[in-house]
ZALUM-582593 format. One line per 8 residues: number of its first residue (from 0); their letters; for each residue x, z, y of C-alpha. Coordinates in Angstrom, 1 decimal. Layout:
N
NUM) A) X Z Y ~ ...
This chain:
396
0) MLRAVAIC) 0.0 0.0 0.0 ~ 1.2 -0.9 3.6 ~ 1.8 1.8 6.1 ~ 1.2 1.3 9.8 ~ 1.2 2.9 13.2 ~ -1.6 1.9 15.6 ~ -1.1 2.0 19.5 ~ -4.1 1.5 21.5
8) PDPGMLEA) -5.2 3.3 24.7 ~ -8.8 2.4 24.3 ~ -10.3 5.1 22.0 ~ -13.2 3.0 21.0 ~ -11.0 0.1 20.0 ~ -8.6 2.3 18.2 ~ -11.4 3.8 16.1 ~ -12.8 0.5 15.2
16) LSRALIST) -9.3 -0.9 14.3 ~ -8.6 2.1 12.1 ~ -11.9 2.0 10.4 ~ -11.5 -1.9 9.7 ~ -8.0 -1.4 8.4 ~ -8.8 1.6 6.1 ~ -11.9 -0.1 4.7 ~ -9.7 -2.7 3.1
24) GRIQISRE) -7.9 -0.2 0.9 ~ -4.8 -2.1 1.4 ~ -3.2 -0.1 4.3 ~ -2.6 3.4 5.5 ~ -2.6 4.3 9.2 ~ 0.0 7.1 9.3 ~ -0.2 7.6 13.0 ~ -2.6 6.7 15.8
32) LDHYPQEI) -1.4 6.7 19.4 ~ -4.0 6.6 22.3 ~ -1.4 5.7 24.9 ~ 1.5 3.4 25.4 ~ 4.6 5.5 24.6 ~ 7.8 5.8 26.6 ~ 10.7 4.3 24.8 ~ 12.1 7.5 23.4
40) ELVRLIRA) 8.7 8.5 22.1 ~ 8.3 5.1 20.6 ~ 11.5 5.4 18.7 ~ 10.8 9.0 17.4 ~ 7.3 7.9 16.3 ~ 8.6 4.9 14.2 ~ 11.5 6.7 12.8 ~ 9.3 9.7 11.7
48) HAPDAVFL) 6.7 7.6 10.0 ~ 8.7 4.7 8.9 ~ 5.8 2.2 9.0 ~ 5.8 -1.3 7.5 ~ 4.1 -2.7 10.7 ~ 2.8 -1.8 14.1 ~ -0.6 -2.7 15.5 ~ -0.2 -2.9 19.2
56) SVDSLPEA) -3.1 -3.3 21.8 ~ -2.3 -5.9 24.4 ~ -5.0 -4.7 26.8 ~ -2.0 -4.1 29.2 ~ 0.2 -7.0 28.3 ~ 3.4 -5.9 30.3 ~ 3.3 -2.4 28.7 ~ 2.7 -3.8 25.2
64) LAIYRAMP) 5.5 -6.4 25.5 ~ 7.9 -3.7 26.9 ~ 7.2 -1.7 23.8 ~ 7.8 -4.7 21.5 ~ 11.0 -5.7 23.2 ~ 12.4 -2.0 23.1 ~ 12.4 -1.8 19.3 ~ 15.3 -4.3 18.4
72) GHGIELPV) 17.7 -2.2 20.8 ~ 17.3 0.7 18.5 ~ 17.8 -1.1 15.3 ~ 14.1 -1.3 14.4 ~ 12.8 -4.6 13.1 ~ 9.1 -4.4 12.2 ~ 6.4 -6.9 12.2 ~ 3.9 -6.4 15.1
80) VAVGRSCE) 0.3 -7.3 15.1 ~ -1.2 -7.8 18.5 ~ -4.7 -6.2 19.0 ~ -7.1 -7.5 21.7 ~ -10.7 -7.8 22.7 ~ -10.6 -11.6 22.6 ~ -8.4 -14.5 21.8 ~ -7.7 -15.5 25.3
88) PSVLLEIM) -5.3 -18.6 25.3 ~ -3.1 -17.2 28.1 ~ -2.6 -13.9 26.3 ~ -1.9 -15.6 23.0 ~ 0.7 -17.9 24.6 ~ 2.5 -14.9 26.1 ~ 2.7 -12.8 23.0 ~ 3.7 -16.0 21.0
96) RAGIREFV) 6.5 -16.6 23.5 ~ 7.7 -13.0 23.1 ~ 7.9 -13.4 19.3 ~ 4.6 -11.8 18.1 ~ 3.0 -14.0 15.5 ~ 0.0 -12.0 14.4 ~ -3.2 -11.3 16.4 ~ -6.4 -9.7 15.4
104) AQPFEPEA) -9.3 -9.4 17.9 ~ -12.3 -7.2 18.1 ~ -14.8 -6.8 16.3 ~ -12.1 -7.0 13.5 ~ -14.1 -9.1 11.0 ~ -13.1 -8.3 7.4 ~ -12.1 -11.9 6.8 ~ -9.7 -12.0 9.9
112) VNETLNNL) -8.3 -8.4 9.0 ~ -7.6 -9.4 5.4 ~ -5.9 -12.6 6.5 ~ -3.7 -10.6 8.8 ~ -2.8 -8.2 6.0 ~ -2.0 -11.0 3.6 ~ 0.5 -12.3 6.2 ~ 2.0 -8.8 6.6
120) QQICQQNS) 2.4 -8.4 2.9 ~ 4.2 -11.7 2.7 ~ 6.4 -10.9 5.6 ~ 7.3 -7.4 4.1 ~ 8.1 -9.1 0.8 ~ 10.4 -11.6 2.3 ~ 12.1 -9.2 4.8 ~ 11.9 -5.5 4.3
128) PAIPFTDQ) 11.2 -3.7 7.5 ~ 14.4 -2.3 9.1 ~ 14.6 1.3 10.4 ~ 17.9 2.9 10.9 ~ 18.8 5.1 8.0 ~ 22.1 7.1 8.0 ~ 24.3 7.5 5.1 ~ 26.4 10.2 6.9
136) VYSFIPSK) 25.3 13.2 5.0 ~ 28.0 15.8 4.5 ~ 27.7 19.0 2.3 ~ 29.9 22.0 2.7 ~ 30.4 24.3 -0.4 ~ 32.5 27.3 -0.9 ~ 35.0 27.8 -3.8 ~ 33.8 31.3 -3.7
144) QGVGTSTV) 31.7 33.7 -1.6 ~ 33.4 34.7 1.6 ~ 35.7 31.8 2.4 ~ 34.1 31.1 5.6 ~ 32.1 27.9 4.7 ~ 29.3 28.5 7.2 ~ 31.9 28.9 10.0 ~ 33.5 25.7 8.9
152) ALNTAISL) 30.1 23.8 8.5 ~ 28.9 25.1 11.9 ~ 31.9 24.3 14.0 ~ 32.5 20.9 12.3 ~ 28.8 19.9 13.0 ~ 29.0 21.0 16.6 ~ 32.3 19.0 17.0 ~ 30.6 16.0 15.4
160) SRHPNTPT) 27.7 16.3 17.8 ~ 29.8 16.2 20.8 ~ 30.7 12.6 20.1 ~ 28.6 10.1 21.9 ~ 25.6 8.6 20.1 ~ 25.9 10.9 17.1 ~ 22.6 12.9 17.0 ~ 23.4 15.6 14.4
168) LLIDMDMS) 21.5 18.0 12.2 ~ 22.8 21.2 10.6 ~ 20.8 22.6 7.7 ~ 21.5 26.0 6.2 ~ 20.5 25.7 2.5 ~ 22.0 29.0 1.4 ~ 18.8 30.8 0.3 ~ 20.5 33.9 -0.7
176) QGIIGFML) 23.2 34.5 1.9 ~ 22.4 32.0 4.7 ~ 23.9 33.2 7.9 ~ 23.7 30.2 10.4 ~ 20.6 31.6 12.1 ~ 22.5 34.9 12.8 ~ 25.7 33.2 13.9 ~ 23.8 31.2 16.5
184) KLNNTHSI) 21.4 34.1 17.3 ~ 18.4 31.8 16.8 ~ 15.0 33.3 17.3 ~ 13.0 30.4 15.7 ~ 10.8 32.0 13.1 ~ 10.5 28.7 11.2 ~ 13.1 27.7 8.6 ~ 13.9 25.3 5.7
192) VEAAENAA) 11.3 27.1 3.8 ~ 8.6 25.9 6.1 ~ 10.2 22.5 6.2 ~ 10.0 22.5 2.4 ~ 6.3 23.6 2.2 ~ 5.3 20.9 4.8 ~ 7.8 18.2 3.5 ~ 5.0 15.7 2.8
200) RLDETLWP) 3.5 15.8 6.3 ~ 6.6 16.0 8.4 ~ 6.2 14.0 11.6 ~ 7.4 13.8 15.2 ~ 5.1 16.7 16.3 ~ 5.7 19.1 13.5 ~ 9.6 18.6 13.2 ~ 10.6 19.9 16.7
208) QLVSRLGA) 8.9 23.1 15.8 ~ 11.0 23.5 12.8 ~ 14.4 22.9 14.4 ~ 16.4 24.8 17.0 ~ 18.3 22.9 19.7 ~ 22.0 23.6 20.4 ~ 23.5 21.1 22.9 ~ 23.3 17.8 21.1
216) MDVIHSGR) 22.7 19.3 17.6 ~ 19.5 20.4 15.9 ~ 19.6 23.3 13.4 ~ 17.4 24.4 10.6 ~ 18.3 27.9 9.4 ~ 17.6 29.4 5.9 ~ 15.1 32.0 7.2 ~ 14.7 35.5 5.8
224) YSPEYRIE) 16.6 36.8 2.9 ~ 14.8 35.2 -0.1 ~ 17.1 34.7 -3.1 ~ 14.0 34.4 -5.3 ~ 12.7 31.4 -3.5 ~ 13.0 28.2 -5.3 ~ 12.8 25.0 -3.3 ~ 11.6 21.9 -5.2
232) IGNIRLIL) 14.0 19.0 -5.3 ~ 11.3 16.6 -4.4 ~ 10.6 18.5 -1.1 ~ 14.2 18.5 -0.3 ~ 14.4 14.7 -0.9 ~ 11.5 14.2 1.4 ~ 13.2 16.3 4.1 ~ 16.4 14.4 3.8
240) EFARRLYK) 14.6 11.1 3.8 ~ 12.9 12.1 7.0 ~ 16.0 13.4 8.6 ~ 18.0 10.4 7.8 ~ 15.9 8.3 10.1 ~ 16.2 10.8 12.9 ~ 19.9 11.7 12.9 ~ 23.3 9.8 12.7
248) IICVDLSG) 24.9 12.8 11.0 ~ 23.6 15.5 8.7 ~ 25.6 18.5 7.7 ~ 24.4 20.8 5.0 ~ 25.8 24.4 4.2 ~ 25.3 25.1 0.5 ~ 25.5 28.5 -1.2 ~ 28.1 27.6 -3.8
256) NLEKYSLD) 25.7 28.7 -6.6 ~ 25.2 25.1 -7.6 ~ 21.4 25.2 -7.7 ~ 19.6 22.0 -8.9 ~ 18.8 21.2 -5.2 ~ 22.4 21.7 -4.2 ~ 23.6 19.3 -6.9 ~ 21.0 16.7 -5.9
264) LMQESKRV) 22.1 17.1 -2.2 ~ 25.7 16.6 -3.2 ~ 24.7 13.4 -5.0 ~ 23.2 12.1 -1.8 ~ 26.2 13.1 0.3 ~ 28.9 10.7 1.6 ~ 31.4 13.5 1.4 ~ 31.4 16.9 -0.2
272) FLVVTPEI) 33.8 19.4 1.5 ~ 35.0 22.1 -0.9 ~ 36.2 24.9 1.4 ~ 39.0 27.1 0.0 ~ 41.4 29.8 1.2 ~ 44.9 30.4 0.2 ~ 44.2 33.2 -2.2 ~ 44.4 32.9 -6.0
280) PSLHLARE) 40.7 33.8 -6.8 ~ 39.6 31.1 -4.4 ~ 41.8 28.4 -5.7 ~ 41.1 29.4 -9.3 ~ 37.3 28.9 -8.7 ~ 38.0 25.7 -6.7 ~ 39.7 24.2 -9.6 ~ 36.8 25.2 -11.9
288) KLAFFKSL) 34.3 23.5 -9.5 ~ 36.5 20.5 -9.2 ~ 36.5 20.0 -12.9 ~ 32.6 20.5 -12.9 ~ 32.2 17.9 -10.2 ~ 34.2 15.4 -12.1 ~ 31.8 15.8 -15.0 ~ 29.0 14.9 -12.7
296) DLADRVCV) 30.8 11.9 -11.2 ~ 31.2 13.6 -7.9 ~ 35.0 13.9 -7.8 ~ 35.4 10.7 -5.8 ~ 33.5 12.2 -2.8 ~ 35.0 15.8 -2.9 ~ 37.4 16.7 -0.2 ~ 39.3 20.0 0.1
304) LLNRSHKR) 39.3 22.0 3.4 ~ 41.8 24.9 3.6 ~ 40.4 27.6 5.7 ~ 42.2 30.7 7.1 ~ 45.5 29.0 6.7 ~ 48.5 30.8 8.3 ~ 52.3 30.0 8.3 ~ 53.3 33.1 6.2
312) SLVSAAQI) 50.6 32.4 3.5 ~ 52.1 33.1 -0.1 ~ 50.6 29.8 -1.2 ~ 51.5 26.7 0.8 ~ 49.2 23.6 1.3 ~ 51.6 21.6 -0.9 ~ 51.2 24.1 -3.8 ~ 47.4 24.1 -3.3
320) EDLLGVSV) 47.4 20.2 -3.6 ~ 49.5 20.6 -6.8 ~ 47.2 23.2 -8.2 ~ 44.0 21.4 -7.5 ~ 45.2 17.8 -8.1 ~ 43.7 16.6 -4.8 ~ 44.9 16.5 -1.2 ~ 44.0 19.0 1.4
328) LASLSNDY) 42.2 16.9 4.0 ~ 42.5 19.5 6.8 ~ 44.0 23.0 7.3 ~ 42.1 25.3 9.6 ~ 43.9 28.3 11.2 ~ 43.1 31.9 10.5 ~ 41.7 32.9 13.9 ~ 39.9 36.1 13.3
336) HGVHRALQ) 39.5 37.1 16.9 ~ 38.3 33.7 18.1 ~ 35.7 33.5 15.4 ~ 34.5 37.1 16.2 ~ 34.1 36.2 19.9 ~ 32.1 33.1 18.9 ~ 29.9 35.3 16.7 ~ 29.3 37.7 19.5
344) SGRAVDQS) 28.2 35.0 21.9 ~ 26.3 32.9 19.3 ~ 28.3 29.7 19.9 ~ 31.0 27.5 18.6 ~ 34.7 28.5 18.6 ~ 36.4 27.8 21.8 ~ 37.4 24.1 22.0 ~ 40.6 24.8 23.7
352) SELGKQFN) 41.8 27.2 21.0 ~ 44.0 26.0 18.2 ~ 41.2 26.3 15.7 ~ 38.8 24.6 18.1 ~ 41.2 21.6 18.4 ~ 41.5 21.5 14.6 ~ 37.7 21.3 14.2 ~ 37.7 18.4 16.7
360) QLANLILE) 40.4 16.7 14.6 ~ 38.4 17.2 11.5 ~ 35.3 15.6 13.3 ~ 37.4 12.7 14.3 ~ 38.6 12.2 10.7 ~ 35.0 12.3 9.5 ~ 34.0 9.7 11.9 ~ 37.2 7.8 11.1
368) KNTGEPEM) 38.4 7.8 14.7 ~ 42.0 7.9 15.7 ~ 42.9 11.5 16.4 ~ 46.5 10.7 17.7 ~ 47.7 13.3 15.4 ~ 50.2 12.0 12.9 ~ 49.9 14.9 10.6 ~ 46.2 14.6 10.2
376) KRKLIEYL) 46.5 10.8 9.7 ~ 49.1 11.5 7.1 ~ 46.7 13.7 5.2 ~ 43.8 11.2 5.3 ~ 46.2 8.5 3.9 ~ 47.2 11.0 1.1 ~ 43.7 11.7 0.4 ~ 42.6 8.1 0.2
384) SLLPQRAV) 45.5 7.3 -2.1 ~ 44.1 9.7 -4.6 ~ 40.5 8.1 -4.6 ~ 39.4 5.3 -6.9 ~ 39.6 1.9 -5.4 ~ 35.8 1.8 -4.9 ~ 35.8 4.8 -2.7 ~ 38.8 3.6 -0.7
392) TEVK) 37.1 0.3 0.1 ~ 34.0 2.1 1.2 ~ 35.9 4.3 3.7 ~ 37.7 1.3 5.0
């Protein structure tokens, strides 16, 4: 069944159009809009609902054509059906010149409506509707509890969001010890639990109530302590599918308990960042998890991040690489006081600090930008050299 969005400022015409379309049993109206939206509202509407087509009133031709012409600039390529009161030749000529090929007029006779739907079906079969859908999903998982994964995930996500044109979402999926909400002093009572419970009806009006805004980044925290709560994998997939249309980058903070939904999210991730510290228990469990990930065919997307690194560590980065059999993508300094100050103020680590700069460098690596830091570039080259050829080609 086709899905459509209907935009029509005339309530009577909008009701008649919806009734005529629904009566065919061939199309679902996922959203009705009784006004011409501004460009940003239009983009959110289409990305939220992912329709196969847009039914657009041409009562106000300049406003309708402005909407039609705005979509390609945001990577949205959808068939548009013009809706009007009558088939005036001047109006038909204008919309055809603009590129709109379908028109249906009131009173929306069944024969005309079905012919339009036949054409839409054929268009969608030949060319799938194009709505931007990011593949930049990054999971952060600890080798063991207490290695600072949430701090790494939070600060990396904030650093990523500072880049232009990178709308970012951070999701705290640690249902037993999720701490992102506390770290940012969020007072939003909604959480990933509500998002999961309403996964099937997420839209551009409900979503803003679930997320908290932090600069250029949105955050969904894990909510109250609820280790017994079990999120259905299907609901997580719906949330991720929805979020992939709204954001360029999605970062997920996982518990490390390897729940079914965590493994599913890792399968959907472009990269999985395994956070370790230079202590033997952490490295032992990291090696165990790496072996497990290999059994799930996840090894080619796992990167190791060395957290709380310091010059006098008993275990060097080179020794860690030898122990784990993979390269350390980035080393993050042990800045206890800097992290503590950030926690007190509910913000990211100071950008100007050594640790803050390292998070910025890591964000550049993730976005494959030139950091200007030879050491970081060397580590990326080493990491790529250990990947299968398929993964190397993908990154290039």
